[in-house]
C-alpha positions in Angstrom: 21.7 -25.6 16.1 19.5 -27.2 13.5 16.5 -25.2 14.6 18.6 -22.0 14.3 19.5 -22.8 10.7 15.9 -23.7 9.9 14.6 -20.5 11.4 17.2 -18.4 9.5 16.3 -20.2 6.3 12.5 -19.6 6.9 13.1 -15.9 7.7 15.1 -15.4 4.5 12.4 -17.2 2.5 9.6 -15.0 4.0 11.7 -11.8 3.4 12.2 -12.8 -0.3 8.5 -13.6 -0.7 7.5 -10.2 0.8 10.0 -8.4 -1.4 8.8 -10.1 -4.6 5.1 -9.4 -3.7 5.9 -5.7 -3.1 7.7 -5.5 -6.4 4.8 -7.3 -8.3 2.1 -5.2 -6.7 3.9 -1.9 -7.1 4.2 -2.6 -10.8 0.4 -2.8 -11.2 -1.7 0.2 -12.1 -4.2 1.7 -9.6 -7.0 0.3 -11.6 -5.6 -3.2 -11.6 -5.0 -3.0 -7.8 -8.6 -1.8 -7.3 -9.8 -4.8 -9.4 -8.2 -7.2 -6.9 -9.4 -5.2 -3.9 -6.1 -3.6 -2.9 -5.4 0.1 -2.4 -1.8 1.3 -3.2 -1.4 2.2 0.5 -2.0 -1.5 1.5 0.8 -3.0 -0.6 3.3 -3.4 2.2 0.6 -4.8 4.6 -0.6 -7.3 1.9 2.9 -8.4 1.2 3.6 -9.0 4.9 0.4 -11.0 5.2 1.3 -13.1 2.1 4.7 -13.9 3.5 3.1 -15.1 6.8 4.9 -12.6 8.9 1.9 -11.0 10.5 -1.7 -11.6 11.1 -3.9 -9.9 8.5 -3.9 -6.2 9.2 -4.8 -3.7 6.4 -3.9 -0.1 6.5 -6.0 1.9 4.0 -5.8 5.7 3.5 -9.2 7.1 4.2 -10.6 10.0 2.2 -10.2 13.3 3.9 -11.8 16.7 3.2 -9.5 19.2 1.5 -9.3 22.2 3.7 -9.8 25.0 1.1 -12.3 23.5 -1.2 -14.3 21.0 0.8 -13.8 18.4 -1.9 -12.8 14.9 -0.9 -9.3 13.9 -1.6 -6.8 11.3 -0.3 -4.4 12.2 2.4 -1.5 12.1 -0.2 -3.1 14.4 -2.8 -3.0 18.2 -3.0 -6.2 20.2 -2.6 -7.5 21.8 -5.8 -7.2 25.5 -6.0 -9.8 26.8 -8.4 -9.1 30.5 -7.9 -6.5 30.6 -10.6 -8.9 28.9 -13.1 -11.6 31.6 -12.5 -9.1 34.4 -13.1 -8.2 33.1 -16.6 
């Protein structure tokens, strides 16, 4: 019974630490995150590592080619459409 209580207490402590880390890192600018070597897409993974809940595993969004322009963009960004700029 004592081990069950200790395990529950440790789980709650790790959950709180992960949550606080996510909140703190989410509040930083992209530039500040880059300075400490973290991409915004890695916040959850980093927080999980800090809380000791998982072995270090980082998930980083890799640049992908935008289909229409051939420019590089992140997976979450929209491709740039220059056609409307040329018409102006």
